[in-house]
N, C-alpha and C positions, 0 to 999 in steps of 0.2 A: 851858299852861305846861310847859316841858320837865321831864323827870324830873331829880331831884336828882343832881348829880355826873356827869352825862353831857353831853358836848359833841359837837357835830357836827364830824367831821373832813373837811376839804375833800378831795374826790376828786383823786387825782394826775392830772396832765396826760399821760395815757397816749398821747394822739395825738402830742404833742410828742416823747415818748421813743421811740415806735415809728418816728417819722421819723428820729430820730437814729440808732436802731439800724439802721433800713433804710439810712440814709445810710452808716453805718459798714460795714454788710454790703456795700453796693454798692461802697464803696471797696475793701473787702477782696476782693470778687469781681473787681474790675477789675484788682487787682494781678496775680493769676495770668494773666489774659488778656494784660495788657501784657507780663508775663514770657514767656509763650508766644510772642508775636509777636517779641519780641527774640531768643528762642532759635531760632525758625524762621529769622529773617533771618541769624543767626550761622551756623546749619547750612548754609544755602544758599550763603552767602559762602565758607564753608570748603570745601564741595564743589566750588564753581566754581574756587576757587584750586587745589584738588587736581587737577582735570581739566586746568587750564592748565599746572600743573607737569609732569604726565605728558605732555602734548602737546609741551611744550618739550623734555623729556628724550627723546622718541621721534624728534625731528627728526634728530639725528646718526645714529641707527640707520637711518632711512629713506634718508638721504644715502649712507651706507656701502653699503647694499643696492643702491642705484641705481648706484653706482660699480662694484661687483662685477659687476652685470649688464652694464654697458657694457663692462667689461674682458673679460668672457666672450664677448660678442658680437664683440669685435674680435680675439679670439684666432685666429691663423691667417690673418688678413686682411693682405694685402700689396699693394704696387703694383709693377707691372712696366713697364719702359720699353722700348718696341719698338725693336729694332735692325734694321739693314739685312739683308734676306734672311729676316726673320721672316714667318710667316703663322700664322693662328689655330690650325690643327690642330697645327703644330709647337710653338707656345707652350703649348697645352693639354697636349700630351704631355710636354714637358720640365718643366712646372710641376705636373704631376700633378693637373690640374683634373678633379674628379669631374663627369661629364656631358660631357666633351670640349669641342670648340670651340663646339658649340651653346650650352652653358651659359656659356662665356666670352663669346660674342657677346651672348647675352641679358643678361648682367650689365653689359655695357659698350656696349650699343646706342646710347646717347645720344652717347658719345664717338666710336664707330666710324662711325656713320651707317647709311644704308640698305644699303650694299654691304659685306658683311663681308670681302671680299677686298681692299679698298682701305684698308689700314692703312699708316701712314708712320712712319719712324724718329722716335723722340722721343715718340710717343703714349703716354700713361699709361693702363695698364689695371689695374683693380682685380681682384684674385684672391682668392677666398674668400667674397665676398658681393656683392650687387648694388650698383653704384656709385650714389651720391646723385645724383638727377636734379632735385631742386627741385620747385617747383610747375609743373605743366603742365596744359594744357587736357584735359578728359576725352575729347574727340574724338581728340586726339593719342595719349593713353594707350590708348584702345580700338583705334586703328589699329595702334599698336606691338605690342599684345598679339596682335592678329589676325595680324599679319605674322610675329611670332616663332613663333606656333602653326603657321602654314603652313610656316615654315622647318623646324621640328622634325619635323613629320609627313611632310615630303617625303622624308626619308631617315632610317633607323634607325642608320646608321653614319656615321663621319666622312668626308665627301666632300672631295675635293681640288680640285674644279672647280665653276664656276658653270654653270648650264644655258644662260646666255647665252654663246654661243660666240665671237662676233666683236664687234669694236668699230669705231667710226668711224675709228680710226687705221690700219685695214687689217691687223690682227693678230688671231690667234685661238689657242685652245688646241690642242696637238698631239693630244689625245684627249679624248673627252667622257665624263663620268661616272666618272672614275677616282679612286682614293685614292692618296695619296703614301705609298710604303712607306719607302724610304730617302731622306733629304734630301741636299741639297748639302753637300759638305765634311765629311761624317761620317768620322771617323778609323777606320782599320781596316787590318790587315795583308793582307787579301785583295786590296787594290788596289795596283798597282805604285807609284803615286804616294804611297801612304800615306793617301789619303783618297778619298772618292767624288767623282768629277769632274762628276757631273750629278745628276738626280733620277730616281727610279724611280716610274713610274705603274703601279700594280698593276691589270692588266686581263687577262682570259682570252685565250688564243690565238685569233686571228681577228678581233680588234677593229680597226676602221678607224682608220688614222693619217692625220693631215692636215698639210699644210704650214702652219706658223704664220704665214707671210707670203709675199708674192710673191718669187720669186727664180729661181735657176738651179741645177739639180742638178749638183754637181761630181763626185760619186761615188755609185755604187749597186751593191752586191755584197757579197762576203764581207769581213769586217773583223776576222778573227782572234777574239780574246776577245769582241768585240762581235757575233759571228755575222753574219747578214745585216744590213747597215746602209745608210742613205742620209744623205748630207751635202748640204745646200742652202746656197748663198751667197745671203743675203737682200739686199734692196734697200739696206739701210743699211750693208752691208759686214760684218755679223756672219754667222756660220755656225751652222746648226741641224743637229744630228746625232741620228739615230734608230737605236737598236741593238736586237739580238735579234729582228729581224723574221722572221716565218714566210713572208712573201710580199712581193715588190717590184712596184710598179705603175708605176715611172718608171725612166728610164735617164740616164746621164751626158750633160750637155749640154742636157737638156730644161728648158724653162721651166715654172714652176708658178705658180699663183695662190693667194692666201690661202684656206685651207679645202679645197684640192684633195686628194683621197685619194692618198697616195703608196705605200700598202701596208697590210699587216696585222701586228698584233703577234704575238709568238711567244715561244719559249724557246730560240733558237739561240745558239751560243757558250757562254761561261762564265757559266752561270746556275744558280739553284736552283729556279726556277719561272718561269712566263710573266709577263712585264711589258714595259713600254716604258722603255728607258734613254734619257733625253733630255738633250742638252747644248746649251749656247750657247757658241760659241768665237769668238776674235778671228781665228783662222786655221782652215784646214780640218784641221789636224793636232792630234793628241792633246797635251795639256799646255797648251793655250791657253784653257782653260775659264774662264768667268765664271759668276756665280750666275744660273741660268736663271729662277728664280722672280722675282728682282729685275728681270731683263731684261723678262720678260713684263708685269710690273706697270708698268714704265716706258712700255710701249706701251698701257697702259690695259686689259690683260687680267687679269681677277681669278683668282688661285689662292688657295684657302683652306687 
């Protein structure tokens, strides 16, 4: 029989409470985790949005930089339209092309073609940078580079003539391997006409001079300011004049063939140094001159 005044107290359902606590604790613990996940997502989204905004803001800056770079690269670049009587060495000299006609030709090789001496009026040349060539085959580019390299290495100075002397038209250069000193129609008080009536090929005394085409010698002897000179009536009716010669190899009335030697260059007459003064005329007399470079080109003879 139980003791007086004492009753048994039922034990609390600890298991149920612990589950509730555990449940409550689990829920409590879950809340921070859920909060952390949400915070992380918000941070990532914010960072992504910030990067996007910076990228968008940087676009105008990049575009402006590209525009400035393009403008800088185009500074000093210009286009030259070839005129009658022009040749590459003349254009390079007048336009102050760094690197001379070799550079001018290299930059415009696609427009000019394989023969730098055969340029025509109206041809557009880019001065200041290489002209756009578009997409070409690698073999063509390799060939062009090789050819340009050979052209550059063949001479360290501006040459006024091609090594190929004659053409199928029956005409040739008056002298081989020369440079042009004074061009045609250059103004100056030292000439009685007020301008240069021919072109001067700068060559040392004793250089062989040739008939540019077949014809007949109309005069050979002293020519006053021209020193020793030869005048040849060519087959097409024009006249070729050679001045300041040191030696004559032909005489008046003699027929000559293309490329035949007619004498040697020198410094006779009114000169400042040895060279060949060469003219093309419509008559045998002074004052009937035409552009000799344009004339030779019309005959297929290249003068650079």
